[in-house]
C-alpha positions as CSV (number, residue, x, y, z in Angstrom):
1,M,150.2,-264.0,-30.1
2,L,148.2,-265.1,-26.8
3,R,148.9,-261.8,-25.1
4,I,147.5,-259.9,-27.9
5,F,144.5,-262.2,-27.7
6,L,144.1,-261.5,-24.0
7,I,144.5,-257.7,-24.3
8,G,141.8,-257.8,-27.0
9,A,139.4,-259.9,-24.9
10,I,139.6,-257.4,-22.0
11,S,139.5,-254.1,-24.0
12,T,136.0,-255.2,-25.0
13,L,135.1,-255.4,-21.0
14,G,134.1,-252.0,-21.2
15,A,132.1,-252.1,-24.3
16,C,130.1,-255.0,-23.2
17,S,129.5,-254.4,-19.7
18,S,126.7,-252.4,-18.0
19,S,125.6,-251.2,-14.6
20,G,124.2,-254.5,-13.9
21,S,121.0,-254.2,-15.8
22,G,121.4,-257.8,-17.2
23,S,121.2,-256.3,-20.8
24,E,124.7,-257.5,-22.0
25,G,123.3,-260.6,-23.9
26,P,125.2,-263.7,-25.1
27,A,128.1,-261.7,-26.3
28,R,129.6,-261.3,-22.8
29,A,129.4,-264.8,-22.1
30,D,131.4,-265.6,-25.3
31,I,134.1,-263.1,-24.4
32,A,134.1,-264.8,-20.7
33,A,134.5,-268.0,-22.3
34,A,137.0,-267.2,-24.9
35,L,139.2,-265.4,-22.3
36,A,139.1,-268.3,-19.9
37,A,139.9,-270.8,-22.8
38,G,142.9,-268.6,-23.9
39,L,144.5,-268.6,-20.6
40,A,143.9,-272.3,-19.9
41,Q,146.6,-272.6,-22.8
42,E,149.1,-270.7,-20.7
43,N,151.2,-272.8,-18.1
44,I,150.7,-272.3,-14.6
45,S,153.3,-270.0,-13.1
46,N,155.8,-271.7,-10.9
47,P,154.4,-270.6,-7.3
48,A,158.0,-270.8,-6.1
49,A,159.3,-268.1,-8.6
50,L,156.4,-265.7,-7.7
51,P,157.5,-262.0,-7.1
52,Q,158.6,-261.2,-3.3
53,K,157.5,-257.7,-3.8
54,G,155.4,-255.6,-6.0
55,T,152.0,-255.6,-7.0
56,A,149.6,-256.9,-10.0
57,Q,146.3,-256.0,-11.2
58,Y,144.0,-258.2,-13.1
59,A,140.5,-257.7,-14.7
60,G,138.3,-260.1,-16.2
61,Y,135.2,-262.2,-15.4
62,M,133.6,-264.0,-12.6
63,T,131.0,-266.7,-13.8
64,L,128.6,-268.2,-11.2
65,A,126.2,-271.2,-11.6
66,L,123.7,-269.7,-9.0
67,P,120.2,-271.2,-8.0
68,V,118.2,-268.0,-8.2
69,S,114.7,-267.9,-8.9
70,G,113.9,-271.6,-9.1
71,A,116.6,-272.7,-11.7
72,T,120.3,-272.7,-11.6
73,T,121.7,-270.0,-14.4
74,D,125.2,-268.8,-15.1
75,Y,125.7,-265.0,-14.0
76,I,128.7,-263.3,-15.4
77,G,130.3,-260.5,-13.4
78,D,133.3,-258.1,-14.1
79,L,136.2,-259.2,-11.9
80,D,138.8,-256.9,-10.4
81,L,141.5,-258.6,-8.4
82,A,144.6,-257.0,-6.9
83,V,147.9,-259.1,-5.6
84,D,150.2,-257.5,-3.4
85,F,153.1,-259.7,-3.4
86,G,155.1,-258.2,-0.6
87,A,152.2,-258.0,1.9
88,T,152.7,-260.6,4.9
89,R,149.0,-261.6,4.9
90,N,145.8,-260.8,2.9
91,Q,147.8,-260.7,-0.5
92,V,145.1,-261.3,-2.6
93,S,141.8,-259.1,-2.9
94,G,139.2,-257.9,-5.2
95,S,135.7,-257.7,-6.2
96,A,133.2,-258.8,-8.9
97,S,130.3,-256.6,-9.8
98,N,127.9,-256.1,-12.7
99,F,126.6,-259.4,-12.7
100,T,124.3,-260.2,-15.8
101,G,120.8,-260.0,-14.3
102,L,121.7,-259.3,-10.8
103,S,122.4,-256.2,-8.6
104,G,125.0,-256.2,-5.9
105,S,128.6,-257.2,-5.5
106,L,131.1,-259.5,-4.1
107,A,134.5,-258.9,-2.1
108,I,137.4,-261.2,-2.5
109,T,139.4,-260.8,0.6
110,G,141.7,-262.6,2.8
111,G,143.6,-264.4,-0.1
112,D,147.5,-265.3,-0.3
113,P,149.6,-267.0,-2.9
114,A,150.8,-270.7,-2.1
115,R,154.5,-270.3,-2.4
116,D,155.4,-273.7,-1.8
117,T,152.6,-275.8,-3.2
118,D,152.9,-278.4,-6.1
119,P,150.8,-276.8,-8.9
120,D,150.3,-280.3,-10.3
121,I,148.0,-281.1,-7.2
122,D,146.9,-277.9,-5.7
123,Y,146.1,-274.2,-6.5
124,T,148.6,-271.5,-6.1
125,F,146.3,-268.7,-4.3
126,D,143.0,-268.5,-2.6
127,G,140.7,-266.0,-1.0
128,A,137.0,-265.7,0.5
129,V,134.2,-264.4,-1.8
130,T,131.3,-262.8,0.2
131,G,128.6,-260.4,-0.3
132,D,124.9,-260.0,-1.5
133,L,123.5,-260.1,-5.0
134,G,119.9,-259.4,-5.6
135,Q,117.2,-260.1,-8.2
136,G,113.2,-259.2,-8.4
137,G,113.5,-257.7,-4.7
138,D,115.2,-261.0,-3.3
139,T,118.4,-260.9,-1.8
140,Y,120.9,-263.9,-2.0
141,S,124.2,-264.2,0.5
142,I,127.2,-265.5,-0.9
143,D,129.9,-267.4,1.2
144,G,132.2,-268.9,-0.9
145,T,136.0,-269.9,-1.5
146,L,138.0,-268.9,-4.4
147,V,141.1,-271.2,-5.2
148,G,143.2,-270.3,-8.5
149,E,146.4,-270.3,-10.4
150,F,148.6,-267.5,-11.8
151,R,149.2,-268.2,-15.6
152,G,152.4,-267.5,-17.6
153,R,155.9,-267.1,-16.8
154,Y,155.3,-263.7,-15.5
155,Q,151.8,-264.2,-13.9
156,D,150.0,-262.5,-17.0
157,G,146.8,-264.1,-16.1
158,I,144.7,-266.0,-13.5
159,T,142.1,-268.7,-13.6
160,G,140.5,-270.3,-10.8
161,I,137.1,-271.9,-9.4
162,I,134.8,-270.6,-6.8
163,Y,132.4,-272.9,-4.6
164,G,130.1,-272.3,-1.4
165,D,126.8,-271.5,-0.1
166,I,124.1,-269.2,-1.5
167,T,121.4,-268.4,0.9
168,G,118.3,-267.0,-0.3
169,P,114.4,-266.6,0.2
170,T,114.0,-270.3,0.2
171,G,117.0,-271.3,2.2
172,Q,120.4,-272.5,1.7
173,D,122.1,-274.2,-1.5
174,L,125.3,-274.8,-2.9
175,F,127.0,-272.9,-5.9
176,Q,129.9,-273.1,-7.8
177,G,131.8,-270.8,-10.7
178,S,135.1,-269.6,-12.1
179,I,137.3,-266.8,-12.7
180,A,139.6,-265.6,-15.6
181,G,141.6,-262.3,-15.8
182,S,144.5,-260.9,-17.7
183,S,147.1,-258.6,-16.2
184,R,146.3,-254.9,-16.5
185,D,149.9,-253.9,-15.6
């Protein structure tokens, strides 16, 4: 039942996204929240049982609480994450783009699964989040860290948090955010 819900939520991704014009409205935020809530009901995948080879593709949303234009606001972007379980390094990579009300995109690089971690006390994969986002002629540089978890027995989903620095016209500040995505395989 949950898998059907996740497929339905992701299939609406194309219908609700735009080319970054910020005209998606609250429906996109509701879809992102529903996807995250659905994935939170799934067990965290056992990191010791992660595949040793093969790939997985995830689609979903990245939500960032950014202090842009004087106030901290949630900006929702489209998440595309790839995992190469057989690679020796940099197994987790991807991007986030089409943020509500912002131009630009972010890269997710240098990530790896943590196969020997205890998921009760630590996350099961990581990555760096970098790039520039813009609004009203101002540029905001993002330098963050993503830590997350594979969800379900067969890694059907991913959830995680993002934190780091945002540097803009008025200086540097801190930001936080989250991701939620389901498998496209």
